[in-house]
N, C-alpha and C positions, 0 to 999 in steps of 0.2 A: 170377613172380607174374602171376596171370590178370588181364586187364584187366576193368574194370566197364563193362559194355555195356547198351544196350537194343536190342531187336530188333524189326524190322518183317517180319512173315511174310505174303507174299502166296500164298494157297491158291488158285491159278488153276485152270482148266479142264483144261489140258494139263500143267501142271507146277507145282511150288512153288517160290518165290524167297524169299530173305531178304536183309535189309541189317542189318548189325550196326554201331552207332555207339558210339565211345568216349566214355563220359560225361564224362570229364575234359577232353578236347580237342575234342569235336564232329565228329571226323573219321570217315570211314567206314572200318572196318577189315576188313570182310568182305562180299562180295556174291556169292551162290552160288545155283545152280539145282538143284533136286532132282527127279528123275524118278520118277514114280509107278510102282508095280506094277500095271500096268493089268488092270482086271477088269470091262470095261464090260458091262452087261447088254443094252443096245441102243443105238442112236445117242442121244448125250447123257443116258443113264440109268446111273449109276454107283453102286455100293455105297458108303455113307458110310465103311466100314471102309478104303477106299482112301486117304481123306484122314486118318483118325485115325491109321492106321498111318505115313503120311509124317510126320505132325505129331509123333508119339511119337519117332521115330527123329531128326528134325532137332533137336528140343529137347534129346534125350538127347546128341547129338553136340556142340551148342553149349556145354552146361554142362561138358563135358569140356575145351573149349578156353578158355572164357571164364567170368567170373562175371556171369551173366545177371541183371540186376536187374529188367527189365520186358520184356514183349512185347506188342505189338498186332497183331491179325489184320485183314488185308483180304481179302476173297473176291470171287469174281465174283458180280455182281448176277443177280437173276432166277432164283433157284433155289427149288424146292419139294421137300418130303420126304414120303415115305409109306413105311410098312413093307410089306414083301413077303417071303414065304418065310423068315420068321424073322430078316431083316435089314432095315436102313433103307436105301432107295434115295433118291438125289437126282436130280431131273429138272432138267437144265441148260437154259440158254436155247435150245439147238438140239435138244432132244428132240422126236421127231415127235409132233405133237398136232393133231387134227382141229379144224377150226372148228365151232363150234356157235352157230346163230343165236339160239336161246333164251338162251344165256349172254350174248351180246351185248346182247340187249335188257334183260337184267337188270342188267348192269354199267353201262349208260350213265348212269343217274342217280346211281349210286353213285360213280363214278370222277370226277365232276366236281370234287371237292374233293381228289383223290388226287395230282395232278401227272402221272398216268400216262395212258395211252390205251387203248382197248379192243382188245387185241391179245393173241394167244396167247403172245408174249413174256413177259408179266408173270404172276407166280405166282397172282395173283388169279384169272386166267382158268382156269388149271388146277384151282385149287381150287373155284371156282364150277362148272365143268363136272363135277367128280366129285361135288359136292353135288346137282346136278340129276339126275345118273345113280344117285344113291342111295349112292355111295362116300363115306363119312365118314372115311376113314382119313388123309387128308392133314392134315398138321400146319400150324399157322398161322404158320410160320417156315421158314427155309431153312438152308443149311450154315453161314453165319456164327454164328447162334444155336446150332445143334447143336454146333459145335466148342467155343464158349465154354462151354456146359453141360457138354461132355464133360470139359473142362479144370477147371472151377472148381465145378461143381453149380449154378451160377447161370445162369438163362435170361435173357440180356441181349442187347441190340443197340444199335447206333448209329442215329441218325436217317436217314442216308442209305440204309441198307440196308432199314431199316423202309419207308422211301418206295418204294423199288424193289419191294416186294411188291405194292404197290396197296391195301394195307390202312390205310394212314396218311392223316389229314387234315393236308395239309401247313401250312395256316394255323393250326391249333389246335396243331400239333405233337404229336398225340396219335392214338391209334387211332381208326379211324371206327367208332363204336359201332353205328350203323344197319347197316352192312356185317357186323360181328361178329355181330349179332343174327340177320341173314338167313342167315348161314353155320353158325350154331350154336356159335360160339366163345364161351366165357365169358371174361370180362376176366382172370381168374386164368391162363387158358391162355397168354396173350400174353407175350412177352418184356418185360422192363423196358426202358424207353427211357432212354438217357442219352447224354451227349457222347462223341465218339469218343476223347477224351484224358483220361478220368477212370476212376479205378480200378473194376474189377468184384470181384475177389477175388484170392487168391494161389493158385498151384499148386505142388505139390512134384514136382520132377524130379530123381530120383537123390539125393534128400535135401536139395535147395536149393530155397528158396522164390523164386518169381518172380511179380511183380505182373503181372496181366492187365488190358489195356485193350481196349475194343472195336475201335478203329481205324474207318476209313471204308470204304465199298465201293470196289472196285478203281478205278473211274473217277475218283471224288472224291478218292481217296487219291493218285492220280498228279497231279490238279490241285493238291492241297495240297502236294505235294512241290516243285513248280516254281513256286509262287505268287510267289516273289521275282524270277523271270524274266518271267513273263506270267500274267495272269488267264485266258488261254485256252489250253488244251491239247488236242492231237488225238492219237489213238491208231490204230496200225494193228496190230491183234491178229488173233485169229480173227474178231472183230467189229471194226468201226471206229467211232469216236465223235469228236466235237468238243464240248467243254464248257467252262463258265466257272464261276468262283466270284464271286457277286455278292449285293448286299443285296436284290434284287427277284425276283419270280416272272415268268417268261416263257412259262409253259404255254400261254397262250391266244393267242399269236402266230400269224401266218399260216403260219410255216415249221413249225408244229406240233412244236415242241420239247417235251421233258419237264423237270419241275422236281422235284428232290429236296431234302430239307432237310439242311443241314450241321450248324447249331446255332441258337442262339436269335436270331442275326442274319444268318445267311447261308444262301443257297441254292446249289445246283449246277444249271445249266440246261444242256441239250445236246441233241443230235441223236445218233442211233445207227444205224447199218446192220449188218444181220447178214451183210453180204457183203463181207468184207475178206480176211484171211488164209485164211479157209475156202474162198473162191473160188480164191485162189492156189494153195492145197494141192490142190484138185480139179484144177486145171489141170495142175499137175505130175504127179499120179497118173495122168491120162489123156493124157499125153505131149505136152501143148502146150508150146511151147518159149519160155515167157514169160520166162526168164532170160537169153536170148540175143538177144531181139529189139531193134530199135531202133523206137521209136514215132515216127510222123509224123503231120503234121496231116491232117485230113479223112479220107475213105475210110469203110470199113465200121464199123458201130458195134456195141457190145455193152453190154446192160444186165444186169448181174450179179446177178440176183435169184434165185439159186438157193435161197435160204432165205426166199422172199417178200421184202419190204423194209419196214423201218420208216420213220424219217424220210425224206420227209415224208408216205408213203403209208399207213403202218400197215395192211399188207395181207399176210396169208399167202398169198394167191392168185397173187400175181406170180410169174412164172418168168423164168429166164435166156433172153435174146432176142438174137439177131443181126439186124441190118438192113443192107441194101445189098450183100448178097453176090450175086455173079454167077459165071459159068464162069471168070472170070480170077482170082477169090479163091484164095489158097493158104494153107496152114497158117500161115506166118510172119505174114501179114496179119491172120489172125483171132487169132493169139497176141498181137499188138500191140494189137488191138481189145479183148482181155480185160483187159490191163494199164491201157489208157486208160479202160476203163469203171469198173474199181475206183477208179482215181485220180480220176476226175471225181465219183464218189460221195463221196469224202472231201472234195474241193473243195467240193462243194455245202454240206456241213455247215459247213466253216470259213467260207465265204462268208456263210451265214446267221447264224453267231455274230457275225462281225465286224461285219456290217451292223447286227444288232440292237444292238450296243454303240457303233456309229460308231467302231470301234477302229483307230487308225493303227499301233498297236505290233504286235510279232511274236506268233506262236503257235508254243509248243513242240510238236514232233512227236516221238512216241515209238512204241515197239513193234517187233516183229520185222520188220514189212514195210518200216522204214526201210532195211533192206539192200539192197532192190530199187531200185537207183538210177534206172532208167528211170521207175518209178512216182513217185518224188520229183521228177523233172523234170518230169512232166506236171502234177503238183499245182502246183509253182512257176510254171508257165506259165498256170495258170487261177485262181489266187487273187489278191488285192489286197494282202496283207501278207507281211512276211518270215516264213520258216520257220526256227525255230531248232532245231538238233538238238544235244542234249546227249550228252556221251560216255557217261553212265549211262542212255541212253535205255530200256534193256530192264529197268530196276530202279525206274522212277518210282513204281510202286504200293507196293513194299515200302519205298522210301525214305519215302514219306509215312507209312506205318504206323510206322516207327521214330520219326519225328517225333511221332506220337501217343504212343507208348510212353514216350518222354522226357518229354513234357509231363505224363503221368500220375505221373511221379515229382516233378514240380515243376521240371523242367529245361528250360526252353524252348531249343530249338536252332534255328538257321538253317543249312540245308545250303548248302555251297559247290558250284556246279554248273561244271564245266568245259565250255565250249561247243566242239563239234567243228566245227560249220559254221553259217553263216546264209546261206540261200538267198533272195536278193532277187527279188520278183516281176517276171516279164518280159513277160507277156501273149503268150507264144509260141502257147499253146493257147487263148486266150480265146475267139475266135470259134468254134472247134471245140467248146469247152465249152459256150457258149451254145446252139449247135445241137444238141448232145447233150442239154441240159436240156429244150429244146423238144419233141424228139422223144420223150425219156422220158416226159414228161407226155401226149404224145399216144398212145403205146403203152399206157401204164397206163390211160387213159381209153377208148380205142378198143378195144383187144384184151382187157383185162381188166375194163373196165367200172367203172373207179374214177372216182369225181366229182373 
């Protein structure tokens, strides 16, 4: 007899993952990764059919193995969609996008209420650029809303994903009507806003009815999964982030954090870097020996701004920069500097979050970058709180979506997380980290003219 399960489906940038939970026991019965049939049009630009095909195959396989009662989706934040050549393309966070000063002037007043910053990362920047250039084809939603409508016929989203678009007023928890008017979107065009753990509609998969819930955006979903362990979670994926679940807004703080809405009483606050696993993969492809090096204190520095940098600079103009290089510098030393630069970038966001909360407790660290032990060792030596590594660290976003799916059925669950290790702070790299921060600020201001 097939088990009754709920499913959290993480439709990520590079692969899809899912977590299946037995509704009768609350135990995880399956966690799997599903590779896409890649069909990228350009860097960060992908046909939506790549995701719908993966979703159709995954759900079809699941209903053969289990009795799937509900599914919730979590997707990468910061996506925008436009039709092209007879198909729909999704522009991801890393799609190449030119800065436009007219767009930035236009957005400054509008984004004051959004919890976002004026940066090409956010879909609203891309939509406003297209609007100013006379291209009205961009839709007022991204891949989460597209997939839910494809499954159910209902254009619906959760508050966190709506916040990440830049089109939401986070204090009103409603669409920013003046901004919609400027962009020419009618309210009827917009997705319905609802909690991540409430039903949207049902979908028929191979004759079986499955309840669909919105789920949270990937970062918030990962935080939701491990909330019983810590309110602060950090991620080392293609991008990196540190974020908290909290009842307050921190968007206006000096650390220049973003704030998105979770539900009627909670927000997710955080910092994000575009330069995490994406930099590590660049380094591997260009033959830097980052997986073999041992990182030491001091020496050459690397600022890993290959994709510009978000928190705290919010500038697409920054570029990857080495300093302190001389004729005695070898490849191993520079490889170590790359690892250290990525690690310090994550430490900067973790320290900002823990300082904002005066948080003595630990931070859950997840994502594929956890496998790079030297990177974790540098983070351990440059933060002030313990780092908790969970055994399921690679599935936290789908775990959180599975909880949303269960709650949509009226079955509240609490996941049991097995802890793989806890890394206590040791200050080994603290002085090195503080020097890196000071020089990063000087390079950003002196070389790239950021205030």
